[in-house]
Structures are given as C-alpha cells and as structure tokens.
DRENFIKOL-147460 format. One record per residue: residue number from 1; x, y, z of N, C-alpha, C in turn. Coordinates in steps of 0.05 Angstrom, whole numbers. Atoms other than C-alpha are relative to their C-alpha. Example, Ala and Ser with C-alpha at 12.3 -4.5 7.8 and 13.67 -1.06 7.14 Angstrom:
BEGIN
+-------+--------+--------+--------+--------+--------+--------+--------+--------+--------+
| kemar |   n.px |   n.py |   n.pz |  ca.px |  ca.py |  ca.pz |   c.px |   c.py |   c.pz |
+-------+--------+--------+--------+--------+--------+--------+--------+--------+--------+
|     1 |     18 |    -24 |      0 |    246 |    -90 |    156 |     18 |     24 |      0 |
|     2 |    -16 |    -24 |     -1 |    273 |    -21 |    143 |    -15 |     22 |     14 |
+-------+--------+--------+--------+--------+--------+--------+--------+--------+--------+
END
This chain:
BEGIN
+-------+--------+--------+--------+--------+--------+--------+--------+--------+--------+
| kemar |   n.px |   n.py |   n.pz |  ca.px |  ca.py |  ca.pz |   c.px |   c.py |   c.pz |
+-------+--------+--------+--------+--------+--------+--------+--------+--------+--------+
|     1 |    -10 |    -17 |    -19 |   -454 |   -252 |    114 |     21 |     23 |     -6 |
|     2 |    -23 |    -15 |     18 |   -405 |   -210 |     71 |    -13 |     40 |     18 |
|     3 |    -12 |    -23 |     -5 |   -376 |   -146 |    109 |    -18 |      4 |     30 |
|     4 |     12 |     -4 |    -21 |   -428 |   -158 |    174 |     31 |      6 |     19 |
|     5 |    -15 |     -2 |    -16 |   -359 |   -157 |    204 |     12 |     33 |     13 |
|     6 |    -12 |    -31 |      5 |   -344 |    -82 |    186 |    -22 |     18 |      7 |
|     7 |     16 |    -12 |     -9 |   -377 |    -33 |    229 |     -9 |     17 |    -13 |
|     8 |      1 |    -19 |      9 |   -375 |     22 |    190 |    -23 |     -4 |    -26 |
|     9 |     24 |      7 |     24 |   -412 |    -16 |    132 |    -29 |    -11 |     11 |
|    10 |     22 |      1 |    -13 |   -468 |    -28 |    187 |    -16 |     31 |     -2 |
|    11 |      5 |    -36 |    -11 |   -467 |     55 |    203 |     -8 |      6 |    -28 |
|    12 |      3 |    -13 |     16 |   -470 |     67 |    132 |    -24 |      3 |    -14 |
|    13 |     34 |     -9 |      8 |   -544 |     55 |    120 |    -13 |     11 |     18 |
|    14 |     20 |    -16 |    -26 |   -568 |     96 |    174 |      1 |     30 |    -12 |
|    15 |      4 |    -31 |     -1 |   -582 |    173 |    167 |     29 |      8 |     16 |
|    16 |    -23 |    -13 |    -15 |   -515 |    214 |    184 |     -7 |     30 |     12 |
|    17 |      3 |    -26 |    -11 |   -519 |    272 |    229 |     16 |     27 |    -16 |
|    18 |    -26 |    -18 |      7 |   -474 |    334 |    211 |     19 |     -7 |      9 |
|    19 |    -11 |     -6 |    -15 |   -435 |    326 |    261 |     19 |    -19 |     -9 |
|    20 |    -11 |     21 |     10 |   -427 |    254 |    247 |     17 |     -5 |    -35 |
|    21 |    -13 |      1 |     32 |   -407 |    265 |    171 |     20 |     14 |     -2 |
|    22 |    -19 |    -18 |    -13 |   -362 |    317 |    196 |     29 |    -14 |      1 |
|    23 |    -16 |     17 |    -11 |   -323 |    270 |    234 |      4 |    -21 |    -31 |
|    24 |     -5 |     21 |     11 |   -325 |    220 |    180 |     25 |     13 |    -29 |
|    25 |    -18 |    -13 |     12 |   -295 |    272 |    134 |     26 |     12 |     13 |
|    26 |    -24 |      1 |    -14 |   -244 |    287 |    175 |     22 |    -17 |     -3 |
|    27 |    -12 |     21 |     -2 |   -215 |    220 |    175 |      3 |    -11 |    -26 |
|    28 |     -9 |     -5 |     26 |   -222 |    215 |    105 |     25 |     12 |     -7 |
|    29 |    -27 |    -16 |      8 |   -179 |    270 |     96 |     20 |     -4 |     10 |
|    30 |    -32 |     19 |    -11 |   -127 |    243 |    142 |     13 |    -21 |    -16 |
|    31 |    -11 |     25 |     26 |   -122 |    178 |     93 |      9 |     14 |    -25 |
|    32 |     -7 |    -14 |     27 |   -121 |    221 |     36 |     27 |      5 |      4 |
|    33 |    -21 |    -18 |      4 |    -68 |    269 |     62 |     29 |    -23 |     -1 |
|    34 |    -21 |     15 |    -16 |    -23 |    212 |     96 |      9 |    -19 |    -28 |
|    35 |    -10 |     17 |     27 |    -26 |    167 |     23 |     13 |     16 |    -21 |
|    36 |    -18 |    -22 |     28 |     -5 |    227 |    -24 |     22 |     15 |     22 |
|    37 |    -26 |     -4 |    -20 |     51 |    243 |     37 |     16 |    -23 |     -3 |
|    38 |    -22 |     23 |      7 |     78 |    172 |     25 |      6 |     -8 |    -14 |
|    39 |     -5 |     14 |     16 |     73 |    160 |    -44 |    -13 |     28 |    -27 |
|    40 |      2 |     -8 |     24 |     52 |    193 |   -116 |    -20 |     31 |      7 |
|    41 |     25 |    -21 |     -3 |      9 |    260 |   -114 |    -20 |     -9 |    -24 |
|    42 |     22 |      2 |     31 |    -26 |    232 |   -176 |    -15 |    -26 |     12 |
|    43 |     10 |     25 |    -11 |    -78 |    175 |   -154 |      6 |    -29 |    -18 |
|    44 |     -2 |     12 |     19 |    -69 |    142 |   -221 |     30 |    -24 |      0 |
|    45 |    -22 |      3 |     -5 |      2 |    127 |   -191 |     12 |     -4 |     31 |
|    46 |      2 |     -2 |    -27 |    -11 |    118 |   -123 |    -24 |    -14 |     12 |
|    47 |     22 |     23 |    -12 |    -60 |     52 |    -99 |    -17 |     13 |     16 |
|    48 |     18 |    -14 |    -29 |    -70 |     76 |    -29 |    -21 |     27 |    -15 |
|    49 |     19 |    -31 |      2 |    -88 |    146 |    -48 |    -28 |      4 |    -14 |
|    50 |     21 |      7 |     20 |   -137 |    122 |   -112 |    -19 |    -12 |     17 |
|    51 |     21 |     21 |     -3 |   -174 |     71 |    -62 |     -5 |     28 |     27 |
|    52 |     15 |    -29 |    -12 |   -182 |    144 |     -7 |     -9 |      3 |     -9 |
|    53 |     20 |    -19 |     10 |   -203 |    184 |    -50 |    -27 |     -9 |    -20 |
|    54 |     24 |     13 |     10 |   -257 |    133 |    -80 |    -14 |     -1 |     32 |
|    55 |     11 |      0 |    -25 |   -273 |    125 |    -11 |    -15 |     28 |      8 |
|    56 |     16 |    -29 |     -3 |   -285 |    200 |     -1 |    -24 |      8 |    -23 |
|    57 |     27 |    -12 |     21 |   -332 |    210 |    -65 |    -25 |    -14 |      6 |
|    58 |     24 |      5 |     -9 |   -370 |    150 |    -40 |    -14 |      7 |     26 |
|    59 |      3 |    -21 |    -23 |   -377 |    185 |     24 |    -14 |     27 |     -6 |
|    60 |      6 |    -26 |     11 |   -398 |    241 |    -19 |     13 |     23 |     10 |
|    61 |    -27 |    -32 |    -10 |   -340 |    294 |      5 |     -2 |     17 |    -20 |
|    62 |     -8 |    -18 |     30 |   -338 |    347 |    -39 |     31 |      2 |     -4 |
|    63 |    -16 |      5 |      0 |   -290 |    351 |    -84 |     27 |     25 |     12 |
|    64 |    -16 |    -17 |    -16 |   -255 |    413 |    -54 |     16 |    -12 |     18 |
|    65 |     -6 |      8 |    -18 |   -248 |    378 |      6 |     27 |    -21 |     -1 |
|    66 |    -23 |     14 |     13 |   -206 |    327 |    -31 |     19 |     10 |      2 |
|    67 |    -21 |    -13 |     11 |   -162 |    367 |    -61 |     21 |     22 |     20 |
|    68 |    -17 |    -22 |    -24 |   -147 |    413 |      6 |     20 |    -25 |     13 |
|    69 |    -20 |     22 |     -9 |   -123 |    337 |     34 |     19 |     -6 |    -13 |
|    70 |    -32 |      0 |     24 |    -76 |    332 |    -23 |     20 |     10 |     11 |
|    71 |    -20 |    -23 |     -3 |    -44 |    392 |    -15 |      8 |     10 |     22 |
|    72 |     -9 |      2 |    -34 |    -41 |    380 |     63 |     24 |    -10 |     -2 |
|    73 |    -23 |     11 |     -3 |      8 |    339 |     53 |     28 |      8 |     -5 |
|    74 |    -27 |    -15 |     -2 |     62 |    380 |     31 |      6 |     26 |     18 |
|    75 |      1 |    -21 |    -17 |     44 |    429 |     83 |      9 |    -19 |     27 |
|    76 |     -6 |     17 |    -30 |     47 |    371 |    147 |     18 |    -13 |      3 |
|    77 |    -23 |     12 |     -4 |    114 |    350 |    139 |      4 |    -15 |     22 |
|    78 |     -9 |     -5 |    -19 |    125 |    363 |    212 |    -19 |    -29 |     21 |
|    79 |     14 |     26 |    -14 |     68 |    306 |    230 |      1 |    -21 |    -10 |
|    80 |     -2 |     24 |     22 |     80 |    243 |    218 |    -15 |    -20 |     14 |
|    81 |     15 |     14 |     -2 |     24 |    197 |    217 |      9 |    -33 |      4 |
|    82 |     -6 |     34 |      5 |     27 |    116 |    231 |    -21 |    -18 |      4 |
|    83 |     23 |     11 |      7 |    -22 |     67 |    214 |      7 |    -24 |     22 |
|    84 |    -12 |     15 |    -23 |    -28 |     26 |    281 |    -25 |    -19 |     11 |
|    85 |     20 |     24 |     -9 |    -68 |    -33 |    301 |     -9 |     -5 |     21 |
|    86 |      6 |     16 |    -20 |   -104 |    -56 |    366 |    -13 |    -21 |      7 |
|    87 |     14 |     26 |     -3 |   -129 |   -118 |    390 |    -15 |      6 |     24 |
|    88 |     16 |      2 |    -26 |   -179 |   -128 |    449 |    -27 |    -16 |     -2 |
|    89 |     34 |     -2 |     -3 |   -248 |   -144 |    465 |    -16 |     12 |     21 |
|    90 |     31 |    -16 |    -12 |   -313 |   -120 |    488 |    -15 |    -17 |     17 |
|    91 |     17 |     14 |    -14 |   -366 |   -135 |    524 |     -8 |    -30 |     -5 |
|    92 |      8 |     22 |      3 |   -391 |   -211 |    518 |     19 |    -17 |     -9 |
|    93 |    -17 |      9 |     11 |   -326 |   -221 |    503 |      7 |     -1 |    -32 |
|    94 |      0 |     -4 |     31 |   -334 |   -196 |    430 |     30 |     11 |     -1 |
|    95 |    -20 |      4 |     13 |   -266 |   -204 |    389 |      4 |     33 |    -18 |
|    96 |      2 |    -18 |     14 |   -247 |   -133 |    369 |     28 |      9 |    -14 |
|    97 |    -29 |     -5 |     12 |   -188 |   -104 |    314 |     -3 |     34 |     -5 |
|    98 |      7 |    -30 |      7 |   -191 |    -28 |    313 |     31 |     16 |    -11 |
|    99 |    -20 |    -17 |     11 |   -144 |     12 |    266 |     -2 |     21 |     -2 |
|   100 |      6 |    -23 |     -9 |   -119 |     69 |    277 |     23 |     14 |    -20 |
|   101 |    -19 |    -15 |     18 |    -75 |    126 |    235 |      2 |     17 |     22 |
|   102 |     -1 |    -18 |    -16 |    -52 |    168 |    285 |     33 |     24 |     -1 |
|   103 |    -32 |     -6 |    -11 |      6 |    216 |    308 |     14 |      2 |     27 |
|   104 |     -6 |      6 |    -42 |      7 |    196 |    386 |    -15 |    -27 |      5 |
|   105 |      7 |     29 |     -7 |      7 |    126 |    403 |    -19 |      2 |     21 |
|   106 |     14 |      4 |    -20 |     -2 |    134 |    467 |    -23 |     17 |      8 |
|   107 |     31 |     -9 |      6 |    -64 |    176 |    458 |    -23 |    -20 |     -7 |
|   108 |     13 |      9 |      8 |    -89 |    132 |    423 |      0 |    -30 |     10 |
|   109 |      6 |     39 |    -11 |    -83 |     61 |    463 |    -14 |     14 |     21 |
|   110 |      5 |     -6 |    -20 |    -98 |    105 |    526 |    -25 |      0 |    -10 |
|   111 |     39 |    -14 |      9 |   -170 |    133 |    492 |    -12 |    -29 |     -6 |
|   112 |     14 |     22 |     10 |   -188 |     64 |    466 |      9 |    -21 |     25 |
|   113 |      1 |     14 |    -30 |   -167 |     25 |    536 |    -16 |     10 |     10 |
|   114 |     19 |      0 |    -20 |   -207 |     70 |    573 |    -35 |    -15 |     -4 |
|   115 |     29 |      9 |     11 |   -273 |     59 |    529 |     -3 |    -26 |      6 |
|   116 |      1 |     23 |     -1 |   -267 |    -11 |    533 |      0 |    -13 |     26 |
|   117 |     -9 |     13 |    -28 |   -243 |    -25 |    604 |    -25 |     20 |     15 |
|   118 |     28 |    -12 |    -13 |   -309 |     28 |    624 |    -27 |    -18 |    -15 |
|   119 |     30 |     13 |      9 |   -357 |    -26 |    587 |     13 |    -27 |      6 |
|   120 |     -2 |     29 |     -3 |   -325 |    -92 |    619 |     18 |     -9 |    -24 |
|   121 |    -15 |      2 |     18 |   -273 |    -91 |    555 |     31 |     -2 |     12 |
|   122 |    -22 |    -14 |     -8 |   -204 |    -93 |    556 |     21 |     -8 |    -24 |
|   123 |    -22 |     -1 |     20 |   -139 |    -83 |    509 |     13 |    -24 |      1 |
|   124 |    -10 |     22 |     -2 |   -107 |   -139 |    489 |     36 |     -8 |     -8 |
|   125 |    -33 |      0 |     18 |    -30 |   -164 |    462 |     -2 |     -2 |    -35 |
|   126 |      4 |     -6 |     27 |    -15 |   -159 |    390 |     -1 |    -35 |      3 |
|   127 |      1 |     23 |      6 |    -35 |   -228 |    363 |    -23 |    -11 |     19 |
|   128 |     25 |     18 |    -16 |    -96 |   -239 |    414 |    -26 |      4 |    -13 |
|   129 |     24 |     20 |     20 |   -155 |   -241 |    365 |      2 |      2 |    -35 |
|   130 |     -9 |      1 |     28 |   -121 |   -230 |    301 |     -4 |    -29 |    -19 |
|   131 |     -2 |     32 |     12 |   -121 |   -310 |    291 |    -24 |     -6 |     -1 |
|   132 |     28 |      5 |      0 |   -198 |   -305 |    299 |     -9 |     13 |    -24 |
|   133 |     15 |    -17 |     23 |   -203 |   -263 |    229 |     23 |    -15 |    -21 |
|   134 |    -17 |     -6 |     20 |   -175 |   -261 |    163 |      5 |     18 |    -20 |
|   135 |    -11 |    -30 |     16 |   -135 |   -202 |    127 |      3 |      2 |    -27 |
|   136 |     12 |      7 |     22 |   -170 |   -201 |     63 |    -11 |     37 |    -17 |
|   137 |     10 |    -25 |     18 |   -180 |   -141 |     -2 |    -30 |    -18 |     -1 |
|   138 |     29 |     -1 |     -2 |   -256 |   -134 |     -4 |     -9 |     27 |    -26 |
|   139 |     15 |    -25 |     21 |   -291 |   -101 |    -76 |    -26 |     -8 |     -7 |
|   140 |     26 |      9 |     11 |   -359 |    -98 |    -91 |    -12 |     21 |    -19 |
|   141 |      2 |    -14 |     30 |   -378 |    -82 |   -158 |    -34 |      5 |     -1 |
|   142 |     28 |     -6 |     -6 |   -453 |    -60 |   -167 |    -10 |    -17 |    -29 |
|   143 |      4 |     27 |     28 |   -488 |   -115 |   -222 |    -15 |     15 |    -19 |
|   144 |     12 |     -7 |     23 |   -512 |    -60 |   -264 |     30 |     11 |    -14 |
|   145 |    -28 |    -11 |      8 |   -437 |    -45 |   -280 |     14 |    -20 |    -23 |
|   146 |     -6 |     28 |     13 |   -422 |   -115 |   -305 |     -9 |    -26 |      5 |
|   147 |     15 |     28 |      4 |   -444 |   -176 |   -329 |     18 |    -23 |     19 |
|   148 |     -5 |     26 |    -18 |   -441 |   -244 |   -284 |     25 |    -13 |    -15 |
|   149 |    -25 |     16 |     20 |   -389 |   -280 |   -335 |     21 |     16 |      8 |
|   150 |    -18 |    -29 |      1 |   -353 |   -214 |   -344 |     21 |     -7 |     18 |
|   151 |    -10 |    -10 |    -32 |   -333 |   -200 |   -271 |     11 |    -33 |      6 |
|   152 |     -9 |     28 |     -5 |   -324 |   -283 |   -262 |     28 |      6 |    -15 |
|   153 |    -26 |     12 |     16 |   -271 |   -288 |   -317 |     30 |     15 |     15 |
|   154 |    -30 |    -33 |     -2 |   -226 |   -216 |   -293 |      1 |    -14 |     25 |
|   155 |    -14 |     17 |    -23 |   -227 |   -246 |   -222 |     11 |    -20 |      7 |
|   156 |    -20 |     17 |     -5 |   -202 |   -315 |   -237 |     19 |      4 |    -13 |
|   157 |    -27 |      0 |     11 |   -154 |   -291 |   -285 |     20 |     17 |     19 |
|   158 |    -14 |    -32 |    -14 |   -133 |   -228 |   -241 |     14 |    -24 |     22 |
|   159 |     -5 |      8 |    -18 |   -122 |   -284 |   -179 |    -18 |      4 |     21 |
|   160 |     14 |    -11 |    -26 |   -175 |   -264 |   -135 |     -7 |    -31 |     13 |
|   161 |     11 |     21 |     -8 |   -193 |   -315 |    -82 |    -32 |     -8 |     -3 |
|   162 |     26 |      5 |      5 |   -268 |   -312 |    -92 |    -12 |     22 |    -14 |
|   163 |     26 |    -21 |      9 |   -328 |   -281 |   -130 |    -19 |     -9 |      2 |
|   164 |     23 |     19 |      0 |   -393 |   -289 |   -104 |    -24 |     29 |    -11 |
|   165 |     28 |    -11 |     10 |   -458 |   -269 |   -128 |    -19 |     10 |     14 |
|   166 |     19 |     -4 |    -24 |   -496 |   -235 |    -80 |    -24 |     16 |     -5 |
|   167 |     28 |    -16 |      8 |   -567 |   -189 |    -82 |      8 |     18 |    -17 |
|   168 |     -1 |    -27 |     24 |   -546 |   -124 |   -113 |     25 |      3 |     -7 |
|   169 |    -12 |      1 |      9 |   -479 |   -141 |   -124 |     20 |    -19 |      1 |
|   170 |    -25 |     28 |     10 |   -406 |   -183 |   -149 |     11 |      6 |     31 |
|   171 |    -19 |    -11 |    -16 |   -369 |   -184 |    -86 |     37 |    -21 |     -6 |
|   172 |    -31 |     16 |      0 |   -293 |   -204 |    -97 |     18 |      1 |     26 |
|   173 |    -25 |      4 |    -15 |   -239 |   -226 |    -51 |     21 |     -8 |      3 |
|   174 |    -41 |     -3 |      8 |   -162 |   -215 |    -50 |      8 |    -13 |     24 |
|   175 |    -35 |     -9 |    -23 |   -100 |   -239 |     -9 |     -7 |     29 |      1 |
|   176 |     -4 |    -17 |     -8 |    -89 |   -182 |     29 |     23 |     19 |    -24 |
|   177 |    -19 |     -8 |     14 |    -25 |   -169 |    -17 |     -4 |     -1 |    -32 |
|   178 |     11 |      2 |     27 |    -60 |   -177 |    -85 |    -13 |     24 |     -6 |
|   179 |     19 |    -19 |     -2 |   -113 |   -124 |    -68 |      2 |     20 |    -23 |
|   180 |    -14 |    -14 |     15 |    -81 |    -66 |   -106 |      3 |     -9 |    -31 |
|   181 |    -16 |     11 |     23 |    -57 |   -111 |   -163 |    -31 |     -4 |    -19 |
|   182 |     28 |     12 |     14 |   -135 |   -141 |   -180 |    -18 |     36 |     -1 |
|   183 |     16 |    -25 |     10 |   -161 |    -71 |   -169 |      3 |     12 |    -18 |
|   184 |    -13 |    -24 |     21 |   -116 |    -37 |   -218 |    -16 |    -19 |    -28 |
|   185 |      8 |     28 |     23 |   -143 |   -103 |   -265 |    -32 |     11 |      3 |
|   186 |     28 |    -13 |      0 |   -216 |    -82 |   -249 |    -14 |     20 |     -4 |
|   187 |      0 |    -26 |     11 |   -209 |    -15 |   -263 |     -5 |      2 |    -25 |
|   188 |     -6 |      4 |     30 |   -190 |    -31 |   -335 |    -34 |      4 |    -12 |
|   189 |     31 |     12 |      1 |   -265 |    -60 |   -337 |    -22 |     24 |     11 |
|   190 |     14 |    -25 |    -27 |   -305 |    -17 |   -281 |     15 |     23 |     -1 |
|   191 |     -3 |    -22 |      2 |   -307 |     51 |   -278 |    -10 |      8 |     32 |
|   192 |      8 |     -4 |    -31 |   -326 |     55 |   -201 |    -11 |    -17 |     13 |
|   193 |     15 |     23 |    -23 |   -347 |      4 |   -143 |    -18 |     15 |     19 |
|   194 |     13 |     -5 |    -22 |   -394 |      9 |    -88 |     12 |     10 |     16 |
|   195 |    -20 |    -10 |    -25 |   -338 |     -3 |    -40 |     31 |    -22 |      0 |
|   196 |    -16 |      8 |      5 |   -275 |    -22 |    -41 |     27 |      0 |     26 |
|   197 |    -21 |      0 |    -31 |   -220 |    -43 |     25 |     13 |    -28 |      5 |
|   198 |     -5 |     21 |    -18 |   -183 |    -82 |     63 |    -16 |     -4 |     29 |
|   199 |     16 |      6 |    -26 |   -215 |   -113 |    121 |     10 |    -27 |     12 |
|   200 |      2 |     29 |    -17 |   -211 |   -164 |    172 |    -25 |    -19 |      6 |
|   201 |     34 |     17 |     -3 |   -264 |   -218 |    172 |     -1 |    -22 |     16 |
|   202 |     -3 |     19 |    -20 |   -275 |   -261 |    218 |     -3 |    -29 |     -3 |
|   203 |     -1 |     30 |      8 |   -268 |   -339 |    211 |    -33 |    -13 |      9 |
|   204 |     19 |     12 |     -8 |   -327 |   -350 |    255 |    -21 |     22 |     10 |
|   205 |      8 |    -14 |    -12 |   -379 |   -308 |    277 |    -21 |     -3 |     29 |
|   206 |     17 |      3 |    -29 |   -422 |   -296 |    346 |    -25 |      7 |      2 |
|   207 |     30 |     -1 |      2 |   -488 |   -293 |    354 |    -13 |     16 |     33 |
|   208 |      9 |    -21 |    -21 |   -513 |   -235 |    408 |    -29 |     -2 |      9 |
|   209 |     26 |     -6 |      1 |   -575 |   -225 |    445 |     -3 |     26 |     -1 |
|   210 |      7 |    -26 |      3 |   -614 |   -161 |    441 |     22 |     19 |     14 |
|   211 |    -14 |    -21 |    -20 |   -583 |   -133 |    506 |     25 |      6 |    -15 |
|   212 |    -44 |      7 |     -2 |   -504 |   -159 |    494 |      0 |     29 |    -35 |
|   213 |     -4 |    -17 |     29 |   -522 |   -119 |    417 |      2 |     22 |     11 |
|   214 |     -8 |    -34 |     -7 |   -536 |    -57 |    445 |     16 |     12 |     18 |
|   215 |    -19 |     -9 |    -16 |   -487 |    -56 |    497 |     28 |     -1 |    -20 |
|   216 |    -22 |     -9 |     20 |   -432 |    -68 |    437 |     -9 |     14 |    -17 |
|   217 |      9 |    -25 |     34 |   -465 |    -25 |    382 |     16 |     27 |     21 |
|   218 |     -4 |    -23 |    -19 |   -455 |     34 |    448 |     40 |      3 |     -2 |
|   219 |    -14 |     -2 |      3 |   -387 |     11 |    450 |     20 |      9 |    -26 |
|   220 |    -11 |    -11 |     23 |   -369 |     14 |    380 |      2 |     31 |     -8 |
|   221 |     18 |    -35 |     -1 |   -408 |     81 |    373 |     19 |     11 |     12 |
|   222 |    -16 |    -20 |    -13 |   -356 |    110 |    422 |     35 |     -7 |    -10 |
|   223 |    -21 |      6 |     16 |   -293 |     77 |    392 |     -5 |     20 |    -25 |
|   224 |      2 |    -14 |     15 |   -316 |    112 |    325 |      1 |     24 |      8 |
|   225 |     -7 |    -20 |     -1 |   -313 |    179 |    352 |     19 |     14 |      9 |
|   226 |    -28 |     -6 |    -14 |   -249 |    174 |    374 |     11 |     14 |    -22 |
|   227 |     -5 |    -15 |     26 |   -211 |    221 |    319 |     22 |    -22 |    -11 |
|   228 |    -15 |     18 |      8 |   -151 |    168 |    313 |    -18 |    -23 |    -17 |
|   229 |     13 |     30 |     12 |   -197 |    102 |    300 |     -7 |      5 |    -32 |
|   230 |      4 |      3 |     21 |   -204 |     93 |    220 |    -19 |    -22 |      0 |
|   231 |     25 |     20 |     -1 |   -238 |     21 |    224 |      0 |    -12 |     28 |
|   232 |     13 |     16 |    -23 |   -271 |    -23 |    271 |     -3 |    -26 |    -12 |
|   233 |     14 |     27 |      1 |   -278 |   -100 |    263 |     -4 |    -16 |     27 |
|   234 |     -2 |     17 |    -32 |   -306 |   -147 |    309 |    -11 |    -27 |    -13 |
|   235 |     15 |     21 |      4 |   -335 |   -216 |    304 |    -33 |     -1 |     -1 |
|   236 |     23 |     -5 |     -9 |   -405 |   -200 |    321 |    -14 |     -1 |    -27 |
|   237 |     21 |      7 |     27 |   -464 |   -226 |    263 |    -18 |     20 |      6 |
|   238 |     20 |    -22 |     -5 |   -492 |   -160 |    256 |    -27 |     -3 |    -17 |
|   239 |     28 |      8 |     14 |   -549 |   -193 |    211 |    -16 |      5 |     18 |
|   240 |     21 |      7 |    -20 |   -587 |   -207 |    277 |    -18 |     28 |      5 |
|   241 |     15 |    -21 |     -8 |   -592 |   -133 |    289 |     -7 |     13 |    -21 |
|   242 |     20 |    -17 |     13 |   -631 |   -105 |    227 |    -27 |     -6 |      5 |
+-------+--------+--------+--------+--------+--------+--------+--------+--------+--------+
END
C-alpha cells in the first residue's frame, strides 16, 4: 500500500502537460524560497531546504529555477508564508488532509471549502481526519543503489520504524520527528533518493466503486490546481484505480 494515500504519488506516474509542470515548479519554488528564508541558505546546513531541492530535482526542475528560488528568499521579506493544514471530507465521505503554504489563510480556506462543497464534501474542524492517519517520514531508495543487508542495518541503527523491501525500492518509514536525522544518516551511504517526504498515511484504506473513484479524482485534481495547496493525502486505496 506504499504511498497510495498520497495523491501526488499517483499523478507522478502520468504524463504532465507543460501547464501542469509549470504549476508544480511554482509550488516547489515556493517551498525552496520559504525553506531558505527560515533557515540557512546552504542546503547542507538546512535539512528542509535540502529536501525541497531534492524534490525539485526529482521533478526535473532546472538548476536556474532552483537558484532563483533560493535568491528570492532575500527579496520576499515582506511576504510571510505559513504552513497550514486543512482537514475535511470529499464525496463518499473520503477523509482528506490538505497541506498548504500560503500568505493568505482566508483565501486558502475559502478556495478549498468551495471545491469541497461543490462536490458534496465539507471542510472539517482541526482533528476531524488526522486521527485516521499516521504522520511519518517516508524515504524511497532504488535497489540499484544499496544492498538489502546494508539498508536494513542503517535503518535499524538509525532508529527507523520500518524498512520494507518493495518491488523496485526499499521503503524506510520514520517517526516524523526523526525524519531529517535519519535522512542525514542515509545520505552518508546513498547519494540520492527516489523520494523523501513527511506524509500522512491512513491507518485504514477505503475501497471505492469506479464512479466514486472518478468523482474523487476530479476533486483532488481541482484541489491540486490551487496555488496554495502543496500536498493532499486521502484514505482512498488508489491501487484499485490502476
């Protein structure tokens, strides 16, 4: 079930139009700018910035864009972005956690509420859906980069919660608060990861019919198009949509 709650993980496998790519680059740039503004400009000294740059590289974002986003952190002193989390329900009572990076929380809340209400969903109170999920760090390492014995040993010694041997990757699960520390340990052995992020993983998945799936995909796509939305997590089993 690895990552099937993470909508971006599903979309990642599909071809992206230029417009979609521009929007993804814009969101990644915003995260880089904020990470650089809040911490050191040197990614080696700033784990959040390092993770943001790695995500940008995984999305094939040009180096110039990454450098510009870091430089922008010195220019956008007047703009204060906040990481805000919204919880709610989509059609078929699907649980949602929506992470935003915004300079206007009223705009974010209003835009998200409108999309959900138009599709039979609703915005919930804080805590209305998070109890259905586990907040954890997730790291994917390609099997070509390290052997099984070594990765399991590193994972155990660094205090990871779990290390799974999946089809093409090793998946390491960490506690949220240990994510950057364990990631730094792994980086000493492995130069680059296929994926690394802090996720909300559902404790239980729900199965949807084809029509229900189609409706939730539409809602998630509309939410993803909002500039402020960075990540969306849901308890739908997307495996059945493949």
